[in-house]
C-alpha positions as CSV (number, residue, x, y, z in Angstrom):
1,M,16.6,-54.1,-60.0
2,S,13.2,-53.6,-58.3
3,N,12.1,-51.1,-55.4
4,W,10.9,-54.7,-53.3
5,Q,14.4,-56.3,-54.1
6,Y,16.2,-53.3,-53.1
7,L,14.4,-53.4,-49.7
8,K,16.1,-56.9,-49.3
9,T,19.5,-55.5,-49.8
10,K,21.9,-55.3,-46.8
11,T,22.8,-51.5,-48.0
12,F,19.0,-50.6,-47.8
13,W,19.4,-52.2,-43.7
14,A,22.7,-50.3,-43.2
15,H,21.1,-47.0,-44.3
16,I,18.1,-47.9,-41.7
17,G,20.8,-48.7,-39.0
18,L,22.8,-45.5,-39.6
19,M,19.5,-43.8,-39.7
20,L,18.2,-45.2,-36.1
21,V,22.0,-44.5,-34.6
22,T,21.8,-40.8,-35.6
23,F,18.2,-40.2,-34.5
24,I,19.2,-41.9,-31.4
25,V,22.5,-39.7,-31.2
26,F,20.8,-36.6,-31.7
27,I,18.3,-37.4,-29.0
28,F,20.8,-37.9,-26.3
29,L,22.6,-34.7,-27.4
30,V,19.5,-32.7,-26.9
31,K,18.7,-34.3,-23.8
32,V,22.2,-33.2,-22.6
33,F,21.9,-29.8,-23.6
34,L,18.5,-29.2,-22.2
35,N,19.5,-30.8,-19.1
36,I,22.6,-28.2,-19.0
37,Y,20.2,-25.4,-20.2
38,T,17.3,-25.6,-17.6
39,R,20.0,-26.9,-14.8
40,H,17.7,-29.6,-14.2
41,G,17.8,-31.8,-10.9
42,K,19.8,-28.7,-9.5
43,E,17.4,-26.9,-7.1
44,I,17.5,-25.0,-4.2
45,E,15.7,-23.8,-1.2
46,L,14.8,-19.9,-1.6
47,A,15.9,-18.2,1.4
48,D,13.6,-15.5,3.8
49,Y,14.5,-12.2,3.0
50,T,11.9,-10.3,4.5
51,N,12.8,-8.0,7.3
52,K,16.7,-7.5,6.4
53,S,18.2,-4.8,4.5
54,I,18.5,-5.1,0.4
55,K,21.8,-3.3,1.0
56,D,23.0,-6.8,3.4
57,I,22.2,-9.6,1.0
58,Q,24.7,-11.0,-0.9
59,D,23.0,-14.2,-2.4
60,E,24.9,-15.0,-5.9
61,K,22.2,-17.7,-6.1
62,V,19.7,-16.0,-7.0
63,D,18.9,-12.2,-8.8
64,I,17.1,-10.0,-6.2
65,I,14.9,-7.4,-8.1
66,V,12.9,-4.5,-6.6
67,I,9.6,-3.9,-8.0
68,D,7.6,-1.6,-5.3
69,S,8.2,0.2,-2.0
70,I,6.2,1.4,0.5
71,F,6.3,3.8,3.5
72,N,6.8,2.0,7.1
73,E,7.9,4.4,9.7
74,D,8.7,1.0,12.3
75,L,11.3,-0.2,9.8
76,P,14.5,1.0,8.4
77,P,14.3,2.3,4.8
78,L,15.3,-0.5,2.6
79,T,14.3,-2.9,4.3
80,I,12.5,-5.9,2.7
81,V,9.0,-6.5,3.5
82,N,7.6,-8.9,1.0
83,Q,9.4,-11.4,-1.3
84,Y,8.3,-13.6,-4.6
85,P,8.6,-16.7,-4.5
86,E,8.0,-17.1,-0.9
87,P,10.4,-18.3,1.5
88,G,11.4,-21.9,1.4
89,M,10.5,-22.8,-2.1
90,K,12.5,-25.0,-4.5
91,V,13.9,-22.7,-7.4
92,K,16.8,-22.9,-9.9
93,P,19.9,-21.1,-9.3
94,G,19.8,-17.6,-11.2
95,R,15.9,-17.3,-10.4
96,K,14.6,-13.6,-10.6
97,V,13.2,-13.0,-6.4
98,Y,10.8,-9.9,-6.6
99,V,10.9,-7.6,-3.3
100,T,9.1,-4.9,-2.0
101,V,11.3,-2.7,0.2
102,V,10.6,0.0,2.5
103,S,11.0,3.2,0.7
104,N,14.3,5.0,1.2
105,S,12.3,8.7,1.3
106,Y,9.6,10.4,3.0
107,E,6.6,11.0,0.3
108,K,5.2,14.2,0.9
109,V,1.7,15.1,0.6
110,P,-0.7,18.2,0.8
111,L,-3.2,18.8,3.4
112,P,-6.7,18.8,2.3
113,D,-9.0,21.7,2.6
114,L,-11.6,19.9,5.2
115,T,-13.4,23.2,6.2
116,D,-17.0,22.2,7.3
117,V,-16.4,19.0,6.8
118,T,-17.5,16.2,8.7
119,L,-15.6,14.4,11.6
120,R,-16.2,10.7,9.6
121,A,-15.7,12.4,6.1
122,A,-12.7,14.1,7.4
123,T,-10.9,10.9,9.1
124,L,-11.4,9.0,5.8
125,Q,-10.0,11.3,3.5
126,L,-6.9,12.2,5.8
127,Q,-6.8,8.5,6.2
128,A,-6.4,8.3,2.1
129,Y,-4.1,11.0,1.9
130,G,-1.6,8.5,4.2
131,F,-1.9,10.9,7.3
132,Q,-2.7,8.7,11.1
133,I,-5.3,10.7,13.0
134,G,-4.2,11.4,16.5
135,R,-6.7,13.4,19.0
136,I,-10.0,15.0,18.4
137,E,-10.4,18.4,20.0
138,Q,-14.0,20.2,20.5
139,V,-14.2,23.6,20.1
140,P,-17.3,25.8,21.0
141,S,-18.9,26.2,17.6
142,I,-22.3,26.3,16.3
143,G,-22.0,23.4,13.9
144,Q,-19.9,20.1,14.3
145,T,-17.7,20.0,11.7
146,V,-14.1,20.2,11.0
147,I,-12.6,23.8,12.1
148,A,-8.7,23.3,11.5
149,I,-6.2,20.4,11.4
150,K,-3.2,20.4,14.2
151,Q,0.2,18.9,14.5
152,N,2.4,19.2,17.4
153,G,-0.2,21.9,18.9
154,R,0.4,23.8,16.0
155,E,-2.8,24.8,13.4
156,I,-1.4,23.7,9.8
157,P,-3.1,25.7,6.7
158,W,-4.4,23.9,4.3
159,G,-2.3,22.6,1.4
160,T,0.7,22.4,3.6
161,L,3.1,19.6,2.3
162,L,3.3,16.7,5.3
163,K,4.9,13.7,5.3
164,K,2.9,10.5,4.6
165,G,1.9,9.0,7.7
166,S,2.2,11.6,9.8
167,V,0.4,11.9,13.2
168,V,-2.5,15.1,12.8
169,D,-5.3,16.1,15.3
170,I,-8.6,17.0,14.2
171,V,-10.6,20.2,15.8
172,I,-14.1,20.1,15.3
173,G,-17.2,22.0,16.4
174,S,-18.9,21.0,19.5
175,G,-21.8,21.9,18.0
176,M,-23.9,24.6,20.1
177,Q,-27.0,25.6,18.0
178,E,-29.4,24.0,20.8
179,D,-27.8,26.4,23.3
180,I,-27.8,29.4,21.1
181,D,-31.5,28.8,20.2
182,T,-32.6,28.0,24.4
183,L,-30.4,31.5,25.2
184,Q,-32.4,33.2,22.4
185,T,-35.4,32.1,23.5
186,N,-34.9,32.8,26.6
187,T,-33.7,36.4,26.2
188,E,-37.1,36.9,24.5
189,D,-38.9,35.5,27.0
190,D,-37.1,38.1,29.3
191,E,-38.2,40.9,27.0
192,Q,-41.7,40.2,27.0
193,A,-41.9,39.7,30.9
194,Q,-39.9,43.0,31.1
195,I,-42.2,44.9,28.3
196,I,-45.8,43.2,30.5
197,S,-44.0,44.5,33.6
198,T,-43.7,47.9,32.3
199,V,-47.1,48.3,30.7
200,S,-48.7,46.6,34.0
201,K,-47.5,49.7,36.0
202,R,-48.3,52.4,33.6
203,L,-51.9,50.8,33.8
204,G,-51.5,50.7,37.7
205,I,-52.2,47.0,37.3
C-alpha cells in the first residue's frame, strides 16, 4: 500500500483523531494546573499596615518581611512606617509584603570634634551624624567658631557616644576681634598722649 493510499484509510484518521484528543486534554490539564498554581482569579486587596506594630499583625494571607529599620523617637519601636506593595493594591494570597519598621534599639554615634569649625559647617556635620540642633549659645571669644557642644546644659567631650537623634546645643564664639583691635588702638593713643604730656611738662611747654 502506497503512502497516498494509507492517508485515505480509517486507521490513519483514527490516529489523527486520537492525537488531537490527547493534545486537547493535555492543554486542558496544563491550564488547570496553572490556574491552581498561580491562584488565578483569587486576588485580595492589600491592607494598610503602616502605623501598626509588626507584633500585632496576624495576616495569614500575606508574608510580611522586614527589610529595613529607621530611628524615629516619635513612634514606638517596631512600628511599620512603610510597606511595598502599597495599601489597596490587588495581590495574590501569599504575596510577600516588604516593610520598614522603627528600630527597636537606639543607635549610638560619636560626637565629632568640631573645634574651630564654623557654625554652618558644624550644623551640617552634626545633622549628618543624626543629631538634632537645639540652642545656639554665644560666648565672648575672638573667633566666631565652635567652642563646645552641650547637652542638657553640660559640656560633652568630643568622641562621646550619644544616641542618634539626640538634641545638642552649639557653643560658638561671638567674635570680639574688632573690640580687641579698638581696645588696643585706644590704649596706644592713651600711651602716646601720656608721653606727649610728660615731654611737654619737662620742656615747659
